[in-house]
TILOZA-822795 format. One line per field, with one value per residue (C-alpha): residue number from 1; x, y, z. Coordinates in steps of 0.05 Angstrom, whole numbers. Layout:
n (NUM; ...)
X (X; ...)
Y (Y; ...)
Z (Z; ...)
end
This chain:
n (1; 2; 3; 4; 5; 6; 7; 8; 9; 10; 11; 12; 13; 14; 15; 16; 17; 18; 19; 20; 21; 22; 23; 24; 25; 26; 27; 28; 29; 30; 31; 32; 33; 34; 35; 36; 37; 38; 39; 40; 41; 42; 43; 44; 45; 46; 47; 48; 49; 50; 51; 52; 53; 54; 55; 56; 57; 58; 59; 60; 61; 62; 63; 64; 65; 66; 67; 68; 69; 70; 71; 72; 73; 74; 75; 76; 77; 78; 79; 80; 81; 82; 83; 84; 85; 86; 87; 88; 89; 90; 91; 92; 93; 94; 95; 96; 97; 98; 99; 100; 101; 102; 103; 104; 105; 106; 107; 108; 109; 110; 111; 112; 113; 114; 115; 116; 117; 118; 119; 120; 121; 122; 123; 124; 125; 126; 127; 128; 129; 130; 131; 132; 133; 134; 135; 136; 137; 138; 139; 140; 141; 142; 143; 144; 145; 146; 147; 148; 149; 150; 151; 152; 153; 154; 155; 156; 157; 158; 159; 160; 161; 162; 163; 164; 165; 166; 167; 168; 169; 170; 171; 172; 173; 174; 175; 176; 177; 178; 179; 180; 181; 182; 183; 184; 185; 186; 187; 188; 189; 190; 191; 192; 193; 194; 195; 196; 197; 198; 199; 200; 201; 202; 203; 204; 205; 206; 207; 208; 209; 210; 211; 212; 213; 214; 215; 216; 217; 218; 219; 220; 221; 222; 223; 224; 225; 226; 227; 228; 229; 230; 231; 232; 233; 234; 235; 236; 237; 238; 239; 240; 241; 242; 243; 244; 245; 246; 247; 248; 249; 250; 251; 252; 253; 254; 255; 256; 257; 258; 259; 260; 261; 262; 263; 264; 265; 266; 267; 268; 269; 270; 271; 272; 273; 274; 275; 276; 277; 278; 279; 280; 281; 282; 283; 284; 285; 286; 287; 288; 289; 290; 291; 292; 293; 294; 295; 296; 297; 298; 299; 300; 301; 302; 303; 304; 305; 306; 307; 308; 309; 310; 311; 312; 313; 314; 315; 316; 317; 318; 319; 320; 321; 322; 323; 324; 325; 326; 327; 328; 329; 330; 331; 332; 333; 334; 335; 336; 337; 338; 339; 340; 341; 342; 343; 344; 345; 346; 347; 348; 349; 350; 351; 352; 353; 354; 355; 356; 357; 358; 359; 360; 361; 362; 363; 364; 365; 366; 367; 368; 369; 370; 371; 372; 373; 374; 375; 376; 377; 378; 379; 380; 381; 382; 383; 384; 385; 386; 387; 388; 389; 390; 391; 392; 393; 394; 395; 396; 397; 398; 399; 400; 401; 402; 403; 404; 405; 406; 407; 408; 409; 410; 411; 412; 413; 414; 415; 416; 417; 418; 419; 420; 421; 422; 423; 424; 425; 426; 427; 428; 429; 430; 431; 432; 433; 434; 435; 436; 437; 438; 439; 440; 441; 442; 443; 444; 445; 446; 447; 448; 449; 450; 451; 452; 453; 454; 455; 456; 457; 458; 459; 460; 461; 462; 463; 464; 465; 466; 467; 468; 469; 470; 471; 472; 473; 474; 475; 476; 477; 478; 479; 480; 481; 482; 483; 484; 485; 486; 487; 488; 489; 490; 491; 492; 493; 494; 495; 496; 497; 498; 499; 500; 501; 502; 503; 504; 505; 506; 507; 508; 509; 510; 511; 512; 513; 514; 515; 516; 517; 518; 519; 520; 521; 522; 523; 524; 525; 526; 527; 528; 529; 530; 531; 532; 533; 534; 535; 536; 537; 538; 539; 540; 541; 542)
X (186; 122; 93; 19; -28; -107; -160; -202; -264; -267; -297; -351; -369; -370; -408; -459; -455; -447; -402; -352; -407; -389; -445; -475; -469; -527; -502; -535; -576; -544; -561; -626; -649; -699; -675; -725; -772; -748; -675; -632; -615; -543; -552; -547; -604; -596; -564; -623; -578; -546; -599; -579; -510; -495; -424; -403; -345; -312; -337; -285; -282; -295; -238; -253; -313; -324; -380; -374; -397; -442; -406; -452; -457; -436; -380; -324; -263; -197; -146; -92; -125; -81; -115; -187; -149; -104; -147; -148; -158; -223; -239; -236; -284; -342; -299; -275; -332; -325; -368; -376; -320; -332; -315; -259; -227; -185; -203; -273; -307; -328; -371; -408; -387; -422; -442; -424; -382; -337; -275; -228; -245; -220; -147; -170; -125; -192; -223; -182; -212; -275; -323; -326; -350; -409; -379; -317; -285; -284; -254; -213; -185; -168; -141; -83; -74; -62; -6; 25; 25; 28; 76; 41; -20; 21; 50; -22; -48; -112; -71; -49; -133; -142; -160; -107; -152; -156; -77; -62; -107; -61; 5; -21; -30; 22; 28; 45; 93; 156; 222; 265; 262; 253; 192; 157; 178; 171; 88; 86; 126; 88; 24; 44; 79; 10; -24; 30; -7; -66; -16; 39; 11; -1; 67; 89; 26; 38; 114; 90; 52; 104; 156; 214; 272; 253; 277; 215; 242; 284; 224; 168; 222; 240; 175; 158; 218; 197; 119; 116; 164; 136; 161; 177; 181; 257; 253; 204; 251; 313; 279; 252; 324; 351; 309; 327; 373; 444; 448; 376; 360; 322; 256; 239; 219; 147; 126; 79; 93; 97; 132; 90; 126; 81; 94; 160; 196; 255; 264; 189; 139; 131; 62; 81; 66; 119; 108; 165; 168; 238; 245; 234; 265; 211; 176; 118; 81; 8; -48; -12; -38; -90; -79; 3; 27; 40; 100; 106; 38; 32; 27; -4; -28; -98; -103; -102; -122; -66; -80; -54; -67; -43; 11; 26; 28; 89; 77; 51; 64; -6; -27; -79; -134; -145; -148; -135; -139; -107; -138; -75; -125; -160; -106; -153; -154; -213; -221; -227; -258; -213; -186; -215; -139; -95; -23; 45; 100; 57; 54; 9; -4; -57; -88; -141; -165; -163; -121; -90; -57; -8; 23; 51; 58; 4; 19; 99; 80; 76; 7; -8; -79; -85; -140; -167; -209; -262; -275; -343; -366; -335; -307; -246; -250; -210; -167; -119; -72; 5; 43; 86; 65; 124; 138; 181; 180; 165; 121; 99; 56; 77; 39; -22; 16; 34; 107; 123; 200; 241; 220; 222; 190; 188; 174; 190; 230; 273; 297; 301; 255; 286; 232; 188; 119; 69; -5; -54; -108; -148; -152; -145; -76; -6; 55; 135; 167; 246; 298; 321; 398; 417; 350; 334; 280; 268; 289; 238; 224; 192; 165; 203; 199; 179; 226; 225; 286; 296; 337; 355; 366; 422; 473; 480; 473; 417; 385; 334; 296; 265; 203; 202; 272; 267; 332; 370; 413; 464; 461; 506; 508; 479; 514; 484; 452; 381; 345; 271; 284; 217; 229; 192; 186; 185; 202; 252; 282; 287; 285; 305; 289; 321; 333; 368; 443; 473; 529; 530; 481; 449; 382; 383; 363; 386; 348; 384; 365; 387; 384; 373; 407; 463; 468; 487; 460; 474; 445; 397; 365; 354; 283; 258; 279; 318; 271; 261; 192; 158; 102; 144; 88; 83; 14; 9; -19; -81)
Y (481; 456; 503; 495; 500; 494; 482; 542; 502; 457; 392; 407; 468; 421; 367; 421; 460; 404; 442; 424; 371; 332; 279; 310; 257; 236; 231; 175; 201; 205; 170; 186; 218; 195; 136; 100; 51; -20; 8; 33; 100; 116; 52; 44; 24; -45; -44; -50; -96; -143; -137; -121; -129; -186; -171; -110; -74; -12; 57; 92; 171; 193; 235; 302; 315; 234; 197; 135; 68; 12; -3; -44; -47; -9; -20; 22; 62; 19; 38; 50; 89; 62; -4; 16; 39; -22; -55; -12; -61; -78; -11; -58; -103; -73; -47; -114; -141; -124; -117; -166; -160; -145; -184; -228; -163; -153; -74; -57; 5; 29; -9; 4; -34; -100; -70; -11; -46; -19; 14; -13; -70; -59; -84; -158; -213; -258; -209; -246; -323; -311; -309; -240; -219; -254; -219; -267; -205; -162; -227; -235; -164; -174; -227; -195; -143; -191; -230; -169; -133; -188; -155; -91; -143; -184; -116; -95; -104; -131; -194; -223; -230; -277; -351; -407; -429; -355; -356; -424; -407; -345; -388; -438; -381; -399; -327; -299; -247; -277; -283; -292; -339; -282; -261; -311; -340; -271; -273; -342; -314; -255; -293; -347; -303; -258; -313; -368; -406; -428; -420; -462; -522; -489; -476; -542; -541; -475; -479; -546; -499; -454; -514; -491; -550; -558; -618; -646; -687; -627; -583; -626; -643; -569; -552; -608; -587; -517; -522; -505; -446; -379; -367; -305; -275; -282; -350; -378; -344; -376; -442; -437; -424; -475; -531; -510; -562; -550; -548; -524; -496; -426; -428; -430; -370; -360; -329; -278; -219; -207; -146; -109; -65; -22; 14; 60; 96; 80; 119; 116; 97; 24; -15; -76; -99; -152; -184; -216; -268; -246; -323; -361; -304; -311; -258; -268; -215; -185; -151; -88; -21; 3; 76; 76; 133; 178; 179; 208; 184; 165; 83; 63; -4; -15; -93; -123; -64; -24; 51; 84; 162; 218; 232; 265; 259; 250; 282; 351; 350; 361; 335; 281; 267; 202; 137; 72; 4; -57; -122; -161; -215; -215; -191; -140; -63; -13; 51; 95; 162; 215; 266; 326; 358; 337; 326; 293; 284; 276; 228; 176; 141; 104; 120; 94; 58; 106; 136; 199; 244; 299; 364; 351; 395; 430; 473; 469; 499; 458; 447; 454; 421; 349; 308; 227; 179; 140; 73; 71; 140; 129; 205; 240; 291; 354; 366; 418; 447; 432; 480; 481; 450; 403; 354; 291; 284; 224; 206; 152; 133; 118; 114; 137; 206; 219; 250; 277; 294; 340; 350; 410; 471; 536; 543; 480; 453; 510; 496; 441; 436; 417; 416; 347; 362; 313; 309; 287; 267; 264; 344; 358; 393; 402; 411; 425; 373; 379; 392; 338; 330; 329; 361; 320; 295; 236; 192; 148; 131; 67; 61; 7; -4; 57; 96; 119; 105; 157; 117; 129; 192; 233; 198; 138; 161; 131; 155; 144; 187; 178; 217; 202; 232; 278; 250; 232; 176; 155; 81; 49; 75; 44; 12; 52; 123; 112; 172; 158; 90; 46; 28; -31; -60; -140; -197; -150; -120; -51; -75; -15; -22; 12; 80; 128; 131; 209; 188; 128; 164; 100; 73; 16; -58; -86; -99; -81; -100; -67; -119; -70; -124; -128; -56; -75; -68; -126; -134; -191; -196; -162; -126; -152; -90; -28; 30; 91; 123; 63; 41; -6; -33; -100; -135; -198; -268; -284)
Z (241; 210; 160; 143; 91; 108; 56; 47; 70; 132; 128; 175; 116; 56; 97; 107; 44; -5; -42; -94; -109; -47; -13; 43; 103; 140; 222; 252; 318; 382; 441; 466; 397; 352; 311; 251; 268; 289; 307; 366; 378; 336; 295; 225; 185; 144; 78; 18; -15; 35; 91; 170; 193; 224; 252; 293; 257; 281; 257; 215; 218; 141; 113; 95; 43; 47; 69; 93; 47; 69; 136; 173; 256; 310; 349; 384; 350; 358; 406; 350; 297; 234; 259; 230; 154; 148; 108; 47; 4; 19; -25; -87; -70; -95; -159; -178; -225; -303; -350; -403; -464; -534; -587; -541; -529; -461; -457; -423; -400; -338; -297; -229; -169; -150; -84; -36; 13; 69; 45; 109; 154; 220; 235; 271; 250; 252; 199; 148; 164; 119; 176; 193; 119; 73; 16; -17; -44; 16; 54; -1; -4; 72; 65; 11; 66; 123; 82; 55; 118; 171; 211; 221; 240; 298; 333; 339; 414; 391; 360; 432; 434; 381; 390; 379; 316; 281; 294; 264; 207; 199; 204; 154; 91; 38; 17; 85; 74; 117; 85; 158; 209; 265; 229; 236; 305; 340; 331; 361; 421; 439; 429; 480; 528; 534; 572; 577; 632; 587; 521; 533; 511; 445; 431; 397; 362; 329; 320; 275; 229; 210; 183; 223; 233; 313; 353; 381; 436; 457; 464; 492; 544; 557; 560; 612; 655; 649; 655; 730; 721; 704; 626; 606; 534; 542; 560; 511; 457; 491; 496; 416; 399; 435; 403; 334; 308; 300; 220; 213; 142; 150; 129; 51; 32; -6; -66; -41; -84; -161; -187; -247; -297; -333; -397; -390; -445; -494; -550; -556; -511; -488; -485; -455; -380; -350; -294; -249; -194; -158; -131; -192; -236; -288; -333; -364; -401; -397; -435; -467; -444; -492; -494; -491; -541; -477; -422; -354; -324; -256; -236; -166; -138; -96; -87; -151; -195; -219; -233; -301; -288; -337; -375; -441; -512; -537; -609; -577; -503; -482; -414; -405; -354; -377; -333; -346; -288; -301; -266; -236; -229; -299; -339; -368; -379; -364; -376; -316; -295; -322; -269; -249; -281; -333; -310; -330; -277; -224; -166; -158; -91; -51; 14; 49; 0; -54; -113; -99; -169; -136; -169; -239; -297; -342; -402; -375; -309; -248; -216; -139; -146; -115; -121; -105; -136; -90; -123; -78; -103; -172; -176; -173; -111; -92; -36; -8; -51; -45; -9; -76; -143; -166; -221; -224; -152; -113; -69; -20; 48; 110; 179; 138; 117; 47; 34; -32; -38; -86; -161; -207; -193; -234; -310; -346; -296; -282; -202; -167; -91; -38; 8; 30; 36; 78; 77; 127; 96; 166; 167; 99; 113; 71; 114; 101; 151; 131; 69; 25; 40; -44; -78; -134; -192; -220; -163; -122; -55; -9; 61; 97; 169; 190; 147; 81; 32; -35; -86; -163; -189; -216; -165; -131; -60; -32; 41; 99; 126; 200; 209; 282; 298; 230; 216; 157; 149; 86; 69; 17; -55; -104; -156; -219; -228; -241; -271; -268; -251; -211; -140; -96; -27; -37; 12; 60; 6; -38; -112; -159; -239; -301; -309; -355; -338; -355; -338; -394; -430; -438; -417; -359; -361; -293; -230; -174; -102; -26; 36; 92; 143; 100; 79; 10; -63; -116; -192; -180; -262; -317; -342; -408; -434; -418; -400; -350; -334; -318; -270; -220; -159; -123; -126; -70; -87; -47)
end
């Protein structure tokens, strides 16, 4: 049974009053109403910087207390609500420009966005081909999300309607996130089966783009013999797999994602940024954190930008509200806008093109306050308080819902919280959805294949939570106990980095990888240094 806590002020009241410093929204006139001269009723006026829209984008309902950006054009609401939100990376388009550096330094002050671009382009597979976007940065961020979340793209109904040219463009991306044969063959099968009469002739062309070891003679002969037959999805699948050469090799993995290790703690705060390619096992070092004499900060990634929020000074345990932003493409740090509330041991996640800071500690007591940073407005905005303030908890986002699991509660962490709190940004509401089988703090959570995985902490226990079934399942145990480790999903596997081992009394340097198909953990490498309390994020290359 869910326990719900609503914000005292409804989104409608915020819009009407403009309270809490939030901008009032201007609602376009309804059909039949009065429209500005030269505009159809309900149409948006042209952007003063970009002029009139040349393409239609779906309208995205604003979140509580948030006004829309420069989202041009009308259009219908997508059939699936998640579709119009998947392109969260587009919010970064206006914040990528940096002011010129001073004296050759790589640390820069805040600069205003180059343009008020839309936060979330629609989940349309063709949107990343470039023809829909005049702004190259918006097109680039669309491609980043297309490549990193390709499976979510091809599972959308709209994917079945794209043209052959757009499909070939997608398949030709070298950084498309596919790590197994079926991950690239299945979308080809589904797209072909949707209109088999007109698309069966395209099958050989499509398969040639994905570079799998097919017997071309067998495939062409089989297609010729079965052209008059009704080919179902299963028959097309059987035809393709039968055409694979007996000794064929699996498709080669592509270097689509890079792991970034930000700071951390090893007897003292660490300033380094380490960058790792898991396929080549090569480490390089990025620009150091400018203000690193702190620990227990929150780290999250939005497109190419990595946000480091809060923390506390190690000499006086003073909670901080400072924000630093690392651009992974330019290898530069920028000082961000301070949070509304100083905090440490808090959770940081990204959702809908914004950065969220949740809970944490301040002056030894848990904080219930939560807020998000909107890159378009360049401001932090408060949201409904958490049901229970927690510190050293873990949080992740799955299907546009934020989950906060476990953590400390009580003064100076006197007890451990056993509940899972979820936040729905559409209605600005927190809920209690379930309890954790083994309450912990200092662990990590990652979303994968519509489930949440809990890793690390004081034990080697690893658990998987299915929100749809509201069920927990214990999976293979880790090889090490990893308190305050890092965790990230890359290439279809879970990578867990570093941490502190209470059983050994040592900091850990090793990296463990979990393969969900094999239900098995293995050591796959080492960090450049042993550490805990570090940021661990994945950036997809475009």
